[in-house]
VOLOSE-190952 format. One record per residue (C-alpha): residue in one letter; z, y, x; residue number from 0. Coordinates in Angstrom, 1 decimal, decimal comma, always signed. Layout:
% residues N
- A | Z | Y | X | NUM
...
***
This chain:
% residues 430
- M | +14,3 | +9,4 | -22,7 | 0
- S | +14,8 | +6,4 | -24,8 | 1
- K | +17,7 | +3,9 | -23,9 | 2
- P | +16,5 | +1,1 | -21,5 | 3
- I | +16,6 | -2,5 | -22,8 | 4
- L | +18,2 | -3,6 | -19,5 | 5
- D | +19,6 | -1,0 | -17,4 | 6
- I | +19,7 | -1,1 | -13,4 | 7
- K | +22,6 | -3,6 | -12,9 | 8
- D | +22,0 | -5,5 | -16,1 | 9
- V | +21,4 | -9,3 | -15,6 | 10
- P | +18,9 | -10,9 | -17,9 | 11
- T | +19,2 | -14,5 | -19,4 | 12
- P | +17,5 | -17,1 | -17,2 | 13
- I | +14,4 | -17,4 | -19,5 | 14
- H | +13,9 | -13,7 | -19,8 | 15
- W | +14,5 | -13,5 | -16,2 | 16
- L | +11,6 | -15,6 | -15,1 | 17
- T | +9,2 | -14,0 | -17,7 | 18
- L | +10,1 | -10,6 | -16,6 | 19
- S | +9,9 | -11,2 | -12,9 | 20
- L | +6,5 | -12,8 | -13,4 | 21
- Q | +5,3 | -9,6 | -15,0 | 22
- H | +6,0 | -7,8 | -11,9 | 23
- L | +4,5 | -10,5 | -9,6 | 24
- F | +1,2 | -10,2 | -11,7 | 25
- A | +1,3 | -6,4 | -11,3 | 26
- M | +1,6 | -6,5 | -7,5 | 27
- F | -0,3 | -9,6 | -6,8 | 28
- G | -3,9 | -8,5 | -6,6 | 29
- A | -3,4 | -5,5 | -4,3 | 30
- T | -0,8 | -7,4 | -2,1 | 31
- V | -3,4 | -10,1 | -1,3 | 32
- L | -6,4 | -7,9 | -0,9 | 33
- V | -5,1 | -6,1 | +2,1 | 34
- P | -4,7 | -9,3 | +4,3 | 35
- F | -8,2 | -10,4 | +3,0 | 36
- L | -9,6 | -7,2 | +4,5 | 37
- V | -7,7 | -7,3 | +8,0 | 38
- D | -8,1 | -11,0 | +8,6 | 39
- L | -4,2 | -11,9 | +7,9 | 40
- D | -2,9 | -14,9 | +5,9 | 41
- P | -2,3 | -13,9 | +2,3 | 42
- A | +0,5 | -16,3 | +2,0 | 43
- I | +2,4 | -14,4 | +4,7 | 44
- A | +1,6 | -11,3 | +2,9 | 45
- L | +3,4 | -12,6 | -0,3 | 46
- I | +6,3 | -14,0 | +1,7 | 47
- S | +6,8 | -10,8 | +3,6 | 48
- S | +6,5 | -8,7 | +0,4 | 49
- G | +9,3 | -10,8 | -1,1 | 50
- L | +11,6 | -10,6 | +1,9 | 51
- G | +10,9 | -6,7 | +2,4 | 52
- T | +11,5 | -6,2 | -1,3 | 53
- L | +15,0 | -8,0 | -1,1 | 54
- A | +15,6 | -6,2 | +2,2 | 55
- F | +15,0 | -2,8 | +0,4 | 56
- L | +17,1 | -3,6 | -2,6 | 57
- I | +20,1 | -4,4 | -0,3 | 58
- I | +19,8 | -1,2 | +1,8 | 59
- T | +19,5 | +0,8 | -1,2 | 60
- Q | +22,7 | -0,8 | -2,6 | 61
- W | +20,9 | -2,3 | -5,6 | 62
- K | +20,4 | +1,0 | -7,1 | 63
- V | +16,5 | +1,3 | -6,9 | 64
- P | +14,3 | -1,0 | -8,9 | 65
- A | +11,2 | -1,0 | -6,7 | 66
- Y | +8,8 | -3,6 | -5,5 | 67
- L | +7,1 | -3,5 | -1,9 | 68
- G | +3,6 | -4,9 | -1,4 | 69
- S | +0,9 | -4,5 | +1,2 | 70
- S | -0,1 | -0,8 | +2,1 | 71
- F | -3,7 | +0,3 | +2,0 | 72
- A | -3,2 | +3,2 | +4,1 | 73
- Y | -3,0 | +1,0 | +7,2 | 74
- I | -6,3 | -1,1 | +6,6 | 75
- I | -8,6 | +0,9 | +9,0 | 76
- P | -6,1 | +1,2 | +11,9 | 77
- L | -5,2 | -2,6 | +11,5 | 78
- Q | -8,9 | -3,3 | +11,7 | 79
- V | -9,4 | -1,3 | +14,7 | 80
- A | -6,2 | -2,8 | +16,5 | 81
- N | -7,5 | -6,2 | +15,6 | 82
- A | -10,9 | -5,5 | +17,2 | 83
- E | -9,2 | -4,0 | +20,3 | 84
- G | -6,1 | -6,1 | +20,9 | 85
- G | -6,0 | -8,8 | +18,4 | 86
- I | -3,4 | -9,8 | +16,0 | 87
- G | -0,4 | -8,9 | +18,5 | 88
- A | -1,7 | -5,3 | +18,5 | 89
- M | -1,7 | -5,2 | +14,7 | 90
- M | +1,9 | -6,5 | +14,5 | 91
- I | +3,2 | -4,3 | +17,3 | 92
- G | +1,7 | -1,2 | +15,6 | 93
- S | +3,1 | -2,1 | +12,2 | 94
- F | +6,6 | -2,6 | +13,8 | 95
- M | +6,4 | +0,8 | +15,5 | 96
- V | +5,7 | +2,2 | +12,1 | 97
- G | +8,8 | +0,6 | +10,8 | 98
- L | +10,7 | +2,1 | +13,6 | 99
- L | +9,4 | +5,6 | +12,8 | 100
- Y | +10,7 | +5,3 | +9,1 | 101
- G | +14,2 | +4,4 | +10,6 | 102
- F | +13,9 | +7,6 | +12,9 | 103
- V | +12,9 | +9,7 | +9,9 | 104
- A | +15,7 | +8,1 | +7,8 | 105
- L | +18,3 | +9,0 | +10,4 | 106
- I | +17,1 | +12,5 | +10,7 | 107
- I | +17,2 | +13,0 | +6,8 | 108
- K | +20,6 | +11,6 | +6,9 | 109
- K | +21,9 | +14,1 | +9,4 | 110
- G | +19,7 | +17,1 | +8,6 | 111
- G | +18,3 | +17,0 | +5,1 | 112
- Y | +14,7 | +16,6 | +4,0 | 113
- R | +13,2 | +20,1 | +3,8 | 114
- W | +11,8 | +19,8 | +7,4 | 115
- L | +9,9 | +16,9 | +6,2 | 116
- M | +8,2 | +18,7 | +3,4 | 117
- N | +7,4 | +21,6 | +5,7 | 118
- L | +5,8 | +19,2 | +8,0 | 119
- L | +3,8 | +17,3 | +5,2 | 120
- P | +2,8 | +19,6 | +2,4 | 121
- P | +0,2 | +18,5 | -0,1 | 122
- I | -2,6 | +20,5 | +1,8 | 123
- V | -2,3 | +18,0 | +4,6 | 124
- V | -1,3 | +14,8 | +2,8 | 125
- G | -3,8 | +15,1 | +0,0 | 126
- P | -7,0 | +15,2 | +2,3 | 127
- V | -5,5 | +12,4 | +4,5 | 128
- I | -5,3 | +10,1 | +1,4 | 129
- M | -8,8 | +11,0 | +0,5 | 130
- V | -9,9 | +10,0 | +4,1 | 131
- I | -8,3 | +6,6 | +3,6 | 132
- G | -10,2 | +5,8 | +0,3 | 133
- L | -13,5 | +7,4 | +1,5 | 134
- A | -13,4 | +5,9 | +5,0 | 135
- L | -13,2 | +2,5 | +3,3 | 136
- S | -15,9 | +3,0 | +0,9 | 137
- G | -18,6 | +1,4 | +3,3 | 138
- T | -16,4 | -1,7 | +3,5 | 139
- A | -16,3 | -2,1 | -0,2 | 140
- V | -19,9 | -1,7 | -0,8 | 141
- G | -20,7 | -4,2 | +2,0 | 142
- M | -18,5 | -6,8 | +0,6 | 143
- A | -20,0 | -6,2 | -2,8 | 144
- M | -23,6 | -6,2 | -2,0 | 145
- N | -24,1 | -8,7 | +1,0 | 146
- D | -24,1 | -12,3 | +1,3 | 147
- P | -21,1 | -12,9 | +3,8 | 148
- V | -22,9 | -15,7 | +5,5 | 149
- T | -26,3 | -14,0 | +6,2 | 150
- E | -24,9 | -10,3 | +6,0 | 151
- K | -27,8 | -9,4 | +3,9 | 152
- Y | -28,2 | -8,1 | +0,6 | 153
- S | -27,8 | -10,7 | -2,2 | 154
- M | -28,3 | -9,8 | -6,0 | 155
- V | -26,3 | -13,0 | -6,8 | 156
- H | -23,3 | -11,8 | -4,7 | 157
- F | -23,7 | -8,2 | -6,2 | 158
- S | -23,7 | -9,6 | -9,6 | 159
- V | -20,4 | -11,0 | -9,0 | 160
- A | -19,0 | -7,7 | -7,6 | 161
- L | -20,5 | -5,9 | -10,6 | 162
- V | -18,9 | -8,2 | -13,2 | 163
- T | -15,4 | -8,1 | -11,2 | 164
- L | -15,7 | -4,1 | -11,2 | 165
- A | -16,5 | -4,0 | -14,8 | 166
- V | -13,5 | -6,2 | -15,8 | 167
- T | -11,2 | -4,1 | -13,8 | 168
- I | -12,5 | -1,0 | -15,4 | 169
- I | -12,2 | -2,5 | -18,8 | 170
- F | -8,6 | -3,4 | -18,4 | 171
- S | -7,7 | -0,2 | -16,7 | 172
- I | -9,2 | +2,0 | -19,6 | 173
- Y | -9,2 | -0,1 | -22,8 | 174
- F | -6,2 | -2,3 | -22,7 | 175
- K | -2,6 | -1,1 | -23,4 | 176
- G | +0,9 | -2,1 | -22,4 | 177
- M | +1,3 | -4,8 | -19,7 | 178
- L | -2,5 | -5,8 | -19,6 | 179
- S | -3,3 | -2,2 | -18,5 | 180
- M | -0,9 | -2,8 | -15,4 | 181
- I | -2,9 | -5,7 | -14,1 | 182
- P | -6,6 | -4,7 | -13,8 | 183
- I | -7,0 | -5,9 | -10,3 | 184
- L | -5,6 | -9,2 | -11,0 | 185
- A | -7,7 | -9,6 | -14,1 | 186
- G | -10,8 | -8,4 | -12,4 | 187
- I | -10,2 | -11,0 | -9,5 | 188
- I | -9,6 | -13,9 | -12,1 | 189
- I | -12,5 | -13,2 | -14,3 | 190
- G | -14,7 | -12,3 | -11,3 | 191
- Y | -13,8 | -15,6 | -9,7 | 192
- I | -14,7 | -17,5 | -12,9 | 193
- Y | -18,2 | -15,9 | -13,0 | 194
- A | -18,5 | -16,6 | -9,1 | 195
- V | -17,8 | -20,3 | -9,9 | 196
- I | -20,6 | -20,3 | -12,7 | 197
- V | -23,1 | -18,8 | -10,2 | 198
- G | -22,2 | -21,1 | -7,5 | 199
- V | -20,7 | -18,9 | -4,7 | 200
- V | -17,3 | -20,6 | -4,4 | 201
- D | -16,3 | -23,3 | -2,0 | 202
- F | -13,4 | -25,5 | -3,2 | 203
- T | -13,2 | -27,7 | -0,2 | 204
- G | -10,1 | -25,8 | +1,1 | 205
- V | -8,4 | -26,1 | -2,3 | 206
- I | -9,0 | -29,8 | -2,4 | 207
- E | -7,8 | -30,5 | +1,0 | 208
- A | -4,7 | -28,3 | +0,9 | 209
- D | -1,3 | -29,7 | +0,6 | 210
- W | +1,0 | -28,6 | -2,4 | 211
- V | +3,5 | -27,6 | +0,2 | 212
- A | +2,5 | -25,9 | +3,4 | 213
- V | +4,0 | -23,7 | +5,9 | 214
- P | +1,7 | -20,7 | +6,4 | 215
- N | +0,4 | -19,4 | +9,7 | 216
- F | +3,4 | -17,5 | +10,8 | 217
- V | +2,7 | -15,0 | +13,8 | 218
- F | +5,9 | -14,4 | +16,0 | 219
- P | +6,2 | -12,2 | +19,0 | 220
- F | +6,6 | -13,8 | +22,3 | 221
- V | +5,5 | -17,2 | +20,7 | 222
- D | +1,9 | -16,3 | +19,5 | 223
- Y | +1,3 | -13,1 | +21,5 | 224
- D | +3,0 | -11,0 | +24,4 | 225
- L | +5,0 | -7,9 | +23,4 | 226
- K | +2,8 | -5,2 | +25,0 | 227
- I | +3,3 | -1,7 | +23,6 | 228
- T | +0,8 | +0,8 | +24,5 | 229
- V | +0,3 | +4,5 | +23,7 | 230
- D | -3,0 | +3,5 | +22,2 | 231
- I | -1,4 | +1,3 | +19,6 | 232
- I | +1,3 | +3,9 | +18,7 | 233
- L | -1,3 | +6,7 | +18,3 | 234
- L | -3,4 | +4,4 | +16,2 | 235
- M | -0,8 | +3,4 | +13,7 | 236
- V | +2,1 | +5,7 | +13,7 | 237
- P | +0,4 | +9,0 | +12,5 | 238
- V | -0,8 | +7,2 | +9,3 | 239
- A | +3,0 | +7,2 | +8,4 | 240
- I | +2,4 | +10,8 | +7,3 | 241
- V | +0,7 | +9,5 | +4,2 | 242
- T | +3,0 | +6,6 | +3,4 | 243
- I | +6,2 | +8,5 | +3,8 | 244
- S | +4,8 | +11,1 | +1,4 | 245
- E | +3,7 | +8,4 | -0,7 | 246
- H | +7,2 | +7,0 | -0,7 | 247
- I | +8,8 | +10,4 | -1,7 | 248
- G | +6,4 | +10,5 | -4,5 | 249
- H | +7,2 | +7,2 | -5,9 | 250
- Q | +10,9 | +8,0 | -5,6 | 251
- L | +10,4 | +11,0 | -7,8 | 252
- V | +8,5 | +9,3 | -10,3 | 253
- L | +10,6 | +6,3 | -10,4 | 254
- G | +13,8 | +8,6 | -10,8 | 255
- K | +12,0 | +10,1 | -13,8 | 256
- V | +11,3 | +6,8 | -15,4 | 257
- V | +14,9 | +5,4 | -15,1 | 258
- S | +16,7 | +8,9 | -15,5 | 259
- K | +18,2 | +8,7 | -12,0 | 260
- D | +18,1 | +11,3 | -8,9 | 261
- Y | +17,2 | +8,8 | -6,1 | 262
- I | +16,7 | +11,7 | -3,6 | 263
- K | +20,6 | +12,1 | -3,9 | 264
- D | +21,9 | +8,5 | -4,9 | 265
- P | +21,4 | +6,3 | -2,9 | 266
- G | +19,7 | +8,9 | -1,0 | 267
- L | +16,2 | +9,5 | +0,5 | 268
- H | +17,2 | +8,2 | +3,8 | 269
- R | +18,2 | +4,7 | +2,3 | 270
- S | +15,0 | +4,3 | +0,6 | 271
- I | +12,9 | +5,3 | +3,6 | 272
- L | +15,0 | +3,1 | +5,7 | 273
- G | +14,4 | +0,2 | +3,3 | 274
- D | +10,6 | +0,8 | +3,4 | 275
- G | +10,7 | +0,8 | +7,2 | 276
- M | +12,8 | -2,3 | +7,3 | 277
- A | +10,3 | -4,1 | +5,0 | 278
- T | +7,4 | -3,1 | +7,3 | 279
- M | +9,4 | -4,4 | +10,5 | 280
- I | +10,2 | -7,7 | +8,8 | 281
- S | +6,7 | -8,2 | +7,7 | 282
- A | +5,5 | -7,3 | +11,3 | 283
- I | +7,7 | -9,9 | +12,9 | 284
- M | +6,2 | -12,8 | +10,9 | 285
- G | +2,6 | -11,6 | +10,8 | 286
- G | +2,2 | -9,7 | +7,7 | 287
- P | +0,7 | -6,2 | +7,0 | 288
- P | +2,9 | -2,9 | +6,5 | 289
- K | +4,8 | -2,5 | +3,4 | 290
- T | +5,0 | +0,3 | +0,7 | 291
- T | +6,6 | +0,7 | -2,8 | 292
- Y | +4,0 | -0,2 | -5,6 | 293
- G | +3,2 | +2,3 | -8,4 | 294
- E | +2,0 | -0,6 | -10,4 | 295
- N | +5,5 | -2,0 | -10,6 | 296
- I | +6,8 | +1,4 | -11,6 | 297
- G | +4,3 | +1,5 | -14,4 | 298
- V | +5,8 | -2,0 | -15,6 | 299
- L | +9,2 | -0,4 | -15,6 | 300
- A | +8,0 | +2,5 | -17,8 | 301
- I | +6,3 | +0,1 | -20,3 | 302
- T | +8,9 | -2,5 | -20,6 | 303
- K | +12,0 | -0,4 | -20,4 | 304
- I | +13,5 | -3,0 | -18,3 | 305
- Y | +15,0 | -1,5 | -15,1 | 306
- S | +17,3 | -4,3 | -13,7 | 307
- V | +17,0 | -4,8 | -10,0 | 308
- Y | +17,6 | -8,5 | -10,6 | 309
- V | +14,2 | -8,8 | -12,3 | 310
- L | +12,6 | -7,2 | -9,1 | 311
- A | +14,7 | -9,6 | -7,0 | 312
- G | +13,4 | -12,4 | -9,1 | 313
- A | +9,8 | -11,3 | -8,4 | 314
- A | +10,5 | -11,3 | -4,8 | 315
- I | +11,9 | -14,7 | -4,7 | 316
- I | +8,9 | -16,1 | -6,7 | 317
- A | +6,5 | -14,3 | -4,2 | 318
- I | +8,2 | -16,2 | -1,4 | 319
- I | +7,9 | -19,5 | -3,2 | 320
- F | +4,3 | -19,0 | -3,9 | 321
- G | +3,6 | -18,3 | -0,2 | 322
- F | +4,8 | -21,9 | +0,6 | 323
- I | +2,5 | -23,5 | -2,0 | 324
- G | -0,5 | -24,6 | -0,1 | 325
- K | -2,9 | -25,0 | -3,1 | 326
- I | -2,1 | -21,4 | -4,1 | 327
- S | -2,7 | -20,0 | -0,6 | 328
- A | -5,9 | -22,0 | -0,4 | 329
- L | -7,1 | -20,7 | -3,8 | 330
- I | -6,6 | -17,2 | -2,6 | 331
- S | -8,6 | -17,8 | +0,5 | 332
- S | -11,4 | -19,3 | -1,6 | 333
- I | -12,0 | -15,9 | -3,5 | 334
- P | -15,4 | -14,9 | -2,7 | 335
- T | -16,0 | -11,7 | -0,7 | 336
- P | -18,0 | -10,0 | -3,5 | 337
- V | -15,1 | -10,4 | -6,0 | 338
- M | -12,8 | -8,6 | -3,5 | 339
- G | -15,7 | -6,1 | -3,0 | 340
- G | -15,9 | -5,4 | -6,7 | 341
- V | -12,3 | -4,5 | -7,1 | 342
- S | -12,3 | -2,5 | -3,7 | 343
- I | -15,0 | -0,2 | -5,1 | 344
- L | -12,7 | +1,1 | -7,8 | 345
- L | -9,5 | +0,7 | -5,9 | 346
- F | -10,6 | +2,7 | -2,8 | 347
- G | -12,2 | +5,3 | -5,1 | 348
- I | -8,8 | +5,6 | -6,8 | 349
- I | -7,2 | +6,1 | -3,5 | 350
- A | -9,6 | +9,0 | -2,6 | 351
- S | -9,2 | +10,5 | -6,0 | 352
- S | -5,3 | +10,4 | -5,9 | 353
- G | -5,5 | +12,6 | -2,9 | 354
- L | -7,6 | +15,0 | -4,9 | 355
- R | -5,1 | +14,7 | -7,8 | 356
- M | -2,2 | +15,6 | -5,3 | 357
- L | -4,1 | +18,8 | -4,5 | 358
- V | -4,9 | +19,7 | -8,2 | 359
- D | -1,2 | +18,8 | -9,3 | 360
- S | +0,3 | +20,9 | -6,4 | 361
- K | -1,8 | +23,7 | -7,5 | 362
- V | -3,5 | +24,2 | -4,0 | 363
- D | -5,5 | +27,4 | -3,9 | 364
- F | -8,9 | +26,9 | -2,2 | 365
- G | -9,7 | +30,6 | -2,5 | 366
- D | -7,2 | +30,8 | +0,3 | 367
- K | -9,3 | +30,3 | +3,5 | 368
- R | -6,3 | +28,6 | +5,2 | 369
- N | -6,3 | +25,8 | +2,7 | 370
- L | -10,1 | +25,5 | +2,9 | 371
- V | -9,9 | +25,1 | +6,7 | 372
- I | -7,2 | +22,5 | +6,9 | 373
- A | -8,8 | +20,4 | +4,2 | 374
- S | -12,2 | +20,7 | +5,7 | 375
- V | -11,2 | +19,6 | +9,2 | 376
- I | -9,1 | +16,7 | +8,0 | 377
- L | -12,0 | +15,3 | +5,8 | 378
- V | -14,8 | +15,6 | +8,5 | 379
- I | -12,6 | +14,4 | +11,4 | 380
- G | -11,3 | +11,4 | +9,4 | 381
- I | -14,6 | +10,3 | +7,7 | 382
- G | -16,9 | +11,1 | +10,6 | 383
- G | -14,7 | +8,9 | +13,0 | 384
- A | -13,9 | +11,5 | +15,6 | 385
- H | -11,8 | +10,6 | +18,6 | 386
- I | -10,4 | +12,2 | +21,6 | 387
- D | -10,0 | +10,3 | +24,9 | 388
- I | -7,2 | +11,4 | +27,2 | 389
- G | -7,3 | +9,1 | +30,3 | 390
- K | -7,2 | +5,6 | +29,0 | 391
- V | -5,6 | +6,7 | +25,8 | 392
- Q | -7,8 | +7,3 | +22,6 | 393
- I | -6,9 | +9,1 | +19,3 | 394
- Q | -9,2 | +8,4 | +16,6 | 395
- G | -10,4 | +8,5 | +13,1 | 396
- M | -7,6 | +8,8 | +10,4 | 397
- A | -4,8 | +9,2 | +12,9 | 398
- L | -6,6 | +12,3 | +14,5 | 399
- A | -7,3 | +13,8 | +11,2 | 400
- A | -3,6 | +13,5 | +10,3 | 401
- I | -2,4 | +14,9 | +13,6 | 402
- A | -5,0 | +17,7 | +13,2 | 403
- G | -3,9 | +18,6 | +9,6 | 404
- V | -0,1 | +18,7 | +10,8 | 405
- L | -0,9 | +21,1 | +13,7 | 406
- L | -3,3 | +23,5 | +11,5 | 407
- N | -0,6 | +23,8 | +9,0 | 408
- L | +2,1 | +24,6 | +11,5 | 409
- L | -0,2 | +26,9 | +13,7 | 410
- L | -2,2 | +28,9 | +11,0 | 411
- P | -0,7 | +32,0 | +9,5 | 412
- G | +0,3 | +32,1 | +5,8 | 413
- R | +2,4 | +28,8 | +5,6 | 414
- V | +4,7 | +28,7 | +2,7 | 415
- K | +7,9 | +27,0 | +3,4 | 416
- A | +9,4 | +24,1 | +1,1 | 417
- Q | +12,2 | +25,3 | -1,1 | 418
- E | +15,6 | +23,8 | -0,5 | 419
- N | +15,8 | +22,5 | -4,1 | 420
- M | +12,2 | +21,4 | -4,4 | 421
- F | +12,9 | +18,0 | -5,5 | 422
- E | +15,5 | +19,1 | -8,1 | 423
- N | +12,8 | +21,5 | -9,7 | 424
- E | +10,2 | +18,9 | -9,7 | 425
- L | +12,5 | +16,6 | -11,5 | 426
- E | +13,3 | +19,0 | -14,0 | 427
- T | +9,7 | +20,4 | -14,7 | 428
- E | +7,4 | +17,4 | -14,5 | 429
***
């Protein structure tokens, strides 16, 4: 492993600090603002909450883990369902409950270790659930790309915007190297937006009328909605944490290899999971989507060899400032639906493919009928939109698929238990 240019606790010069922090901001920007766009939340609050959540994460992990936390794609469908059934209050309550679950899991890991978690969430469960997330969103991506958002009918003009956006995103992902390969979503949105302006599907009215400094539309409990916790909300949102907790562990392993640290031991998996949960709770309190550590920013660390946590903190502060600039918020809101649809086609496909990759990397044997049954049930229940009604309580879609996968894995014979030193082995061999 080559020596870092800036190590974890090194402080950059002011000029370098700004430049390096902006790199991380660009890496997370496209994905972070796409999620609120899809679930009808304010992108400015998503930026502010990502900045505050990242700062909270850095503090909880004792300034040892250089990670950035942005909007999580895993909760898009549960948030959409919660919004349709209970409004923004249901979304925020559900998100806050997810954060509480993270805290509970962190406490158990602190007291009893982590092997139980890996027994509960092996790749044969998590991989298919991740595939469900991407595939279940595919219809949304295609509809955004093909249809005029006003008439909700097919429009070749709008579809051309999506195709240009998609093409640019692919080109940046495949053909560009270094930092440019880390910002395909942002590049796709920018160039797709320019093409959308040329073909006349962008409305600049909101940008022109917006103030330079503006307070976003924060959404607070007891002020903007009543705090009503229901079993429906819990069962809709909380089971999806199966995916995001596994994703978190994977990111900590990858990040540890990049910076040559063992983050499972120091500052400990319990601290990083708690930091992730705290970021989600902070976001929920002000009206933002759930948070997760971003692989894009880990990629920036690997390319630049600059691991300083202060650079990540700088990116967080810039994100908070951006959230209060009215012109930027209005510009984000003016992005046409087909532009977001274009990047979503690739992004949601990548999410589904990453679930498949997890199965391949973990060498899951589909010649074993047990694995075949678990994966098949998860995929069909999740994508098919199955639901179970128990009195007034409903468990549906992705949440039901995740619960079914966990139960099948625990009940069917032939389960392989996780090794006590599984993390150490993975850090050594991968």
